[in-house]
C-alpha positions as CSV (number, residue, x, y, z in Angstrom):
1,M,-51.9,56.1,-12.1
2,Q,-48.5,57.4,-12.7
3,I,-48.1,58.5,-9.4
4,N,-48.9,55.5,-7.5
5,S,-46.6,53.4,-9.9
6,N,-43.5,55.7,-8.9
7,K,-44.4,55.4,-5.0
8,R,-44.0,51.8,-5.7
9,W,-41.0,51.8,-7.5
10,L,-39.4,54.2,-5.0
11,K,-40.7,51.7,-1.9
12,R,-39.1,48.8,-3.9
13,L,-35.8,50.7,-4.1
14,L,-35.5,51.6,-0.4
15,I,-36.3,48.0,0.6
16,L,-33.3,46.8,-1.9
17,G,-31.2,49.3,-0.5
18,G,-31.9,48.1,2.8
19,L,-31.3,44.7,2.1
20,I,-27.9,45.6,0.7
21,I,-26.9,47.7,3.7
22,I,-27.9,44.7,5.9
23,T,-25.6,42.4,3.7
24,I,-22.8,44.4,4.1
25,L,-23.0,45.0,7.6
26,F,-23.3,41.3,8.0
27,V,-20.0,40.6,5.9
28,L,-17.8,43.1,7.6
29,T,-19.0,41.5,11.1
30,F,-18.7,38.3,10.4
31,G,-16.1,37.9,7.5
32,F,-16.5,36.7,3.9
33,D,-16.3,32.9,4.2
34,V,-20.0,32.4,5.3
35,S,-20.7,29.7,3.0
36,V,-18.5,27.0,4.4
37,D,-18.7,25.4,7.8
38,D,-15.5,23.7,8.2
39,K,-16.9,21.8,11.5
40,K,-19.2,19.9,9.4
41,Q,-16.7,18.9,6.9
42,E,-15.6,15.7,6.3
43,R,-12.2,15.1,7.8
44,L,-10.0,12.1,7.2
45,A,-6.7,11.4,8.6
46,L,-3.5,9.7,7.7
47,L,-0.6,8.6,10.0
48,L,2.5,7.6,8.9
49,I,5.5,6.0,10.8
50,D,8.2,7.9,8.7
51,S,8.6,11.2,6.5
52,T,7.1,11.1,3.2
53,N,10.5,10.9,1.7
54,D,10.3,7.4,1.7
55,E,8.6,5.9,-1.4
56,W,5.8,3.9,0.9
57,E,5.1,6.8,2.7
58,N,5.1,9.1,-0.3
59,A,2.9,6.9,-2.1
60,Q,0.1,6.7,0.4
61,Y,0.1,10.1,1.4
62,S,0.2,11.7,-2.1
63,N,-2.6,9.4,-3.3
64,M,-4.9,9.6,-0.1
65,K,-4.6,13.5,-0.3
66,E,-5.8,13.4,-3.9
67,I,-8.6,11.3,-3.0
68,C,-9.6,13.8,-0.4
69,F,-9.7,16.4,-2.9
70,E,-12.1,14.7,-4.9
71,V,-14.3,13.7,-2.4
72,G,-14.3,17.2,-0.9
73,A,-13.0,16.1,2.6
74,M,-10.5,17.7,4.7
75,F,-7.0,16.0,4.7
76,L,-5.2,15.8,8.1
77,H,-1.8,14.3,8.2
78,R,0.6,13.3,10.9
79,Q,4.0,11.5,10.9
80,N,5.0,9.2,14.0
81,S,8.6,8.7,13.2
82,A,9.2,6.9,16.8
83,E,7.0,3.5,17.3
84,N,6.6,4.7,20.9
85,A,3.2,3.9,22.6
86,V,3.0,7.4,24.6
87,K,3.8,9.3,21.2
88,F,1.4,7.2,19.3
89,K,-1.3,7.9,21.8
90,D,-0.8,11.5,21.7
91,T,-0.9,11.8,18.2
92,I,-4.3,9.8,17.8
93,S,-5.6,12.2,20.3
94,E,-4.6,15.4,18.6
95,L,-6.2,14.1,15.3
96,V,-9.4,13.5,17.2
97,R,-9.1,16.9,18.8
98,D,-8.9,18.3,15.1
99,G,-12.0,16.5,14.2
100,A,-10.9,13.6,12.1
101,N,-14.2,11.4,11.4
102,M,-11.7,8.6,10.1
103,I,-8.1,7.8,10.8
104,F,-5.9,5.5,8.7
105,V,-3.0,4.1,10.7
106,A,-0.6,3.3,7.6
107,T,2.1,1.2,8.9
108,P,1.8,-2.7,9.5
109,T,4.4,-2.6,12.1
110,Y,2.5,-1.0,15.1
111,S,2.1,-3.1,17.8
112,L,0.4,-1.2,20.0
113,P,-2.6,-2.0,22.4
114,R,-6.1,-1.4,20.6
115,E,-7.3,0.6,23.6
116,Y,-5.0,3.5,22.2
117,F,-7.4,4.0,19.4
118,A,-10.4,1.9,18.6
119,E,-11.6,1.2,22.2
120,E,-10.7,4.6,23.6
121,Y,-12.6,6.8,20.7
122,P,-15.6,4.3,19.6
123,D,-16.9,7.0,17.3
124,I,-14.1,7.2,15.2
125,A,-13.7,4.8,12.2
126,F,-10.1,3.5,12.0
127,A,-8.2,1.4,9.7
128,T,-4.7,-0.1,9.5
129,N,-3.1,-2.3,7.0
130,S,-2.2,-4.8,9.9
131,A,-4.0,-7.8,10.1
132,D,-3.3,-8.1,13.6
133,Y,-6.1,-5.9,14.9
134,K,-9.9,-6.5,14.6
135,E,-12.6,-4.0,16.2
136,K,-16.3,-2.8,15.5
137,N,-14.6,0.4,14.6
138,L,-11.2,-0.6,13.0
139,T,-10.7,-2.4,9.6
140,P,-7.8,-3.8,8.6
141,Y,-7.0,-2.9,4.5
142,L,-4.6,-5.1,2.8
143,V,-3.4,-5.6,-0.9
144,R,-2.7,-9.0,-2.6
145,M,1.1,-8.0,-3.1
146,Y,1.7,-11.6,-3.7
147,Q,0.3,-11.7,-7.2
148,G,2.7,-9.2,-8.4
149,R,5.3,-11.0,-6.7
150,W,4.3,-14.3,-8.5
151,L,4.4,-12.4,-11.9
152,S,7.7,-10.7,-11.3
153,G,8.8,-14.5,-10.5
154,A,7.9,-15.7,-13.5
155,L,9.5,-13.0,-15.6
156,A,12.7,-13.7,-13.4
157,G,12.5,-17.3,-14.5
158,M,12.3,-16.7,-18.0
159,K,15.1,-14.2,-17.6
160,T,17.5,-15.9,-15.3
161,K,20.8,-17.7,-16.9
162,T,22.1,-18.7,-13.5
163,N,19.1,-20.4,-12.3
164,V,19.9,-18.4,-9.2
165,V,17.5,-15.2,-8.0
166,G,18.4,-13.2,-4.8
167,Y,16.0,-12.0,-2.5
168,V,16.7,-9.3,0.1
169,A,14.0,-8.9,3.0
170,P,14.2,-7.4,6.3
171,F,13.0,-10.7,8.6
172,S,10.7,-13.7,8.5
173,D,6.8,-13.2,9.0
174,S,3.8,-14.3,7.7
175,L,3.3,-11.4,4.8
176,I,6.9,-11.2,4.1
177,N,7.2,-15.3,3.7
178,V,3.9,-15.1,1.6
179,E,5.5,-13.0,-1.0
180,I,8.8,-14.6,-0.9
181,S,6.8,-18.1,-1.6
182,A,4.5,-16.6,-4.2
183,F,7.6,-15.4,-6.1
184,A,9.5,-18.3,-5.9
185,L,6.0,-20.3,-7.1
186,G,6.3,-17.7,-9.9
187,L,9.8,-18.8,-10.8
188,Q,9.1,-22.2,-11.0
189,R,6.0,-21.9,-13.2
190,T,8.2,-20.9,-16.2
191,N,11.7,-22.5,-14.8
192,P,11.6,-25.6,-12.8
193,N,15.0,-25.6,-12.1
194,A,15.6,-22.2,-10.9
195,K,15.6,-20.9,-6.9
196,V,15.5,-18.6,-4.9
197,V,18.2,-17.6,-2.3
198,V,17.3,-15.1,0.4
199,M,19.4,-13.0,3.0
200,W,17.7,-11.0,5.9
201,T,18.8,-7.7,6.7
202,G,17.2,-7.4,10.2
203,D,15.7,-3.9,9.6
204,W,13.4,-2.3,6.9
205,Q,16.2,0.4,6.4
206,N,19.8,-0.5,6.7
207,V,21.8,0.8,3.7
208,K,25.2,-1.0,5.0
209,V,23.6,-4.4,5.4
210,A,21.1,-4.3,2.4
211,A,24.3,-3.3,0.1
212,D,26.3,-6.5,1.6
213,C,23.8,-8.5,1.4
214,T,22.9,-7.8,-2.4
215,E,26.9,-8.0,-3.2
216,R,26.7,-11.6,-1.6
217,L,24.1,-12.6,-3.0
218,V,25.6,-11.7,-6.5
219,R,29.1,-12.7,-5.9
220,E,29.1,-15.7,-3.6
221,A,25.4,-17.4,-4.4
222,N,25.8,-16.6,-8.2
223,A,22.2,-14.8,-8.6
224,D,22.0,-13.0,-11.8
225,I,18.4,-11.2,-10.6
226,I,18.0,-9.4,-7.3
227,T,14.4,-8.2,-5.9
228,Y,13.8,-6.9,-2.3
229,H,11.3,-5.8,0.5
230,Q,13.1,-3.0,1.9
231,N,12.0,0.4,2.2
232,D,14.6,2.4,0.4
233,R,16.8,2.2,-2.9
234,T,19.9,0.3,-1.6
235,V,19.1,-3.0,-3.2
236,P,18.6,-1.5,-6.8
237,D,21.2,0.9,-6.3
238,T,23.6,-1.7,-5.4
239,A,22.7,-4.0,-8.3
240,E,23.0,-1.1,-10.9
241,T,26.2,-0.8,-9.7
242,L,27.0,-4.4,-10.4
243,N,25.2,-4.3,-13.6
244,V,23.1,-6.9,-12.7
245,D,19.2,-7.2,-13.5
246,F,16.4,-6.3,-10.6
247,I,13.2,-6.2,-9.9
248,G,12.0,-2.9,-8.0
249,Y,9.1,-3.0,-5.1
250,N,6.9,-0.3,-4.7
251,D,8.9,2.2,-6.0
252,S,8.8,3.7,-9.6
253,L,12.5,3.9,-9.9
254,E,12.7,6.2,-12.7
255,G,16.2,7.2,-14.1
256,Y,17.7,3.3,-13.9
257,S,19.4,1.5,-16.8
258,P,17.3,-1.5,-18.5
259,H,18.4,-3.6,-15.7
260,H,15.3,-2.4,-13.8
261,L,13.1,-5.2,-15.3
262,T,9.9,-4.0,-13.9
263,T,8.3,-2.8,-10.6
264,V,5.7,-4.8,-8.3
265,K,3.6,-1.9,-7.3
266,C,0.3,-0.9,-5.4
267,R,-1.9,1.4,-6.6
268,W,-2.8,3.1,-3.7
269,D,-5.0,5.8,-5.1
270,V,-7.0,2.8,-6.3
271,Y,-7.3,1.5,-2.6
272,Y,-8.2,4.4,-0.9
273,R,-11.0,5.5,-3.3
274,Y,-12.4,2.0,-2.4
275,I,-12.2,2.1,1.3
276,I,-13.1,5.8,1.7
277,N,-16.2,5.6,-0.6
278,K,-17.0,2.4,1.5
279,Y,-16.7,4.3,4.9
280,R,-18.7,7.6,3.1
281,K,-21.7,5.0,2.1
282,G,-21.5,3.4,5.6
283,E,-20.8,0.2,3.9
284,L,-17.3,-0.4,5.7
285,N,-17.5,-3.9,6.9
286,H,-15.7,-3.2,10.0
287,G,-13.8,-6.0,11.9
288,G,-13.4,-7.8,8.4
289,D,-10.8,-7.6,6.3
290,H,-10.5,-5.7,3.1
291,W,-7.6,-7.6,0.8
292,L,-8.2,-6.0,-2.9
293,D,-6.4,-8.0,-5.4
294,I,-4.8,-7.9,-9.0
295,R,-8.8,-7.1,-10.5
296,S,-9.1,-4.0,-8.7
297,G,-6.0,-2.6,-10.5
298,S,-4.4,-2.1,-6.9
299,V,-1.6,-4.5,-7.8
300,V,0.4,-3.9,-10.8
301,L,3.6,-4.5,-12.7
302,T,5.1,-1.4,-13.9
303,K,7.0,-0.5,-17.5
304,Y,8.9,-3.1,-18.6
305,S,12.8,-3.0,-19.5
306,S,13.7,-3.1,-23.0
307,L,15.8,-6.6,-21.9
308,V,12.0,-7.6,-21.5
309,T,11.2,-9.7,-25.0
310,P,7.6,-9.7,-26.4
311,E,7.7,-13.6,-25.6
312,M,8.2,-13.0,-22.1
313,K,5.5,-10.1,-21.9
314,R,3.1,-12.0,-23.4
315,K,4.0,-14.9,-21.0
316,I,3.1,-12.4,-18.0
317,E,0.2,-11.3,-19.5
318,E,-1.1,-14.8,-19.6
319,L,-0.5,-15.5,-16.4
320,R,-2.2,-12.0,-15.1
321,Q,-5.3,-13.5,-16.9
322,E,-5.3,-16.5,-15.0
323,L,-5.1,-14.4,-11.8
324,V,-8.2,-12.4,-13.2
325,N,-10.1,-15.2,-13.9
326,G,-9.7,-16.5,-9.8
327,R,-6.4,-18.6,-10.0
328,N,-5.2,-19.0,-6.5
329,I,-1.5,-19.0,-6.5
330,F,-1.6,-20.8,-2.8
331,S,-3.5,-24.2,-4.2
332,G,-2.6,-27.9,-5.1
333,D,0.3,-29.5,-3.8
334,I,2.5,-27.2,-2.0
335,Y,5.6,-28.1,0.4
336,D,7.9,-26.1,2.2
337,N,11.8,-25.8,2.3
338,E,12.1,-28.6,4.9
339,G,9.5,-31.1,2.9
340,I,6.4,-30.5,5.1
341,K,3.2,-30.3,3.1
342,H,0.7,-27.3,4.0
343,C,-1.6,-28.0,1.0
344,A,-2.9,-31.1,-1.2
345,D,-4.2,-31.4,-4.6
346,G,-7.8,-29.7,-4.4
347,E,-6.9,-27.8,-1.5
348,T,-6.4,-23.8,-0.9
349,I,-4.3,-22.1,1.7
350,S,-7.1,-19.6,3.6
351,D,-6.4,-16.4,4.0
352,K,-6.3,-16.8,7.6
353,A,-3.5,-19.1,7.4
354,L,-1.5,-16.8,4.7
355,L,-1.8,-13.5,7.1
356,F,-0.9,-15.4,10.5
357,R,0.5,-18.9,10.3
358,T,3.2,-19.0,7.4
359,N,6.1,-19.3,9.4
360,W,7.6,-21.6,6.7
361,L,9.0,-20.8,2.9
362,V,8.0,-22.8,0.0
363,R,10.1,-25.6,-1.5
364,G,12.5,-23.8,-3.9
365,V,13.7,-21.2,-1.3
366,E,17.3,-21.1,0.3
367,V,18.4,-18.9,3.1
368,Y,21.8,-17.5,3.0
369,E,23.6,-17.1,6.0
């Protein structure tokens, strides 16, 4: 009995030893990383127009990278600093060769033919924050930043002493006009006597022109609060130098004086989490707009300055609750600054009209030449 038992143990040891030797030989031959198949790992790509030194670009880059880590996807990133059709096409092709399953084209300013991405790569899911494109594999994604503009306009209405608020913006297009008009409607909600004075810079980033516009709005137009729609910090820097209150946009603006009242900001982490989860569940509605609003937490006002009183904060929160409860800013009687009526009592301006047909500015907005 004892002899048979010893033989069984010896046999087991020989088998175990053989398995160990086979395992060692396998690892030495094929490497140690045998548990991960990179080819099967989901790959999500972000294509930016500029460097991540820009606040708009950096916010999208850092937040999408974070979400990819959360869901276990590989993060691919490219910068396409020149809006050049050939370079754009080559960059998309490169991302596809690198195995991208979904590509985010994170700029609203690509005016390039759809065949450069959606039609040429029908098996790749694309998303862009431009409302101009719609294809079965291309999803526009947008954030209702104009709701934050409305709230910041209401703050400006309570804070201004001259009843003039300056607004520096690149040029007139539908979404920019919507944000300016929403800001003006918020301003008028708390101060019917106040007005918005706009100056166009002609570019997303032009330090000299943006600084000049800011100074002229303060010195010539008598604005005592400034806000803007630019891709750098020229406007807040200039306002700070002039000792004028200002409201930021899409930038945390750390280290400024109390003249920085607050910032209208997009929580891109909220948005990318929403879109990526939709995609991974197969629920992404390709061809339809995904326009998240303040109820999702994607539109926020950052920490208030010490110059913002408790009464002002309470009023802003009251107005924010109106939006959470479904208030539509672009509803009721709305006239443009040339006296043309665009909405009547009991009516609401559609999303499509806001996106594509807002070639006007609401009454109470002046363009300063």
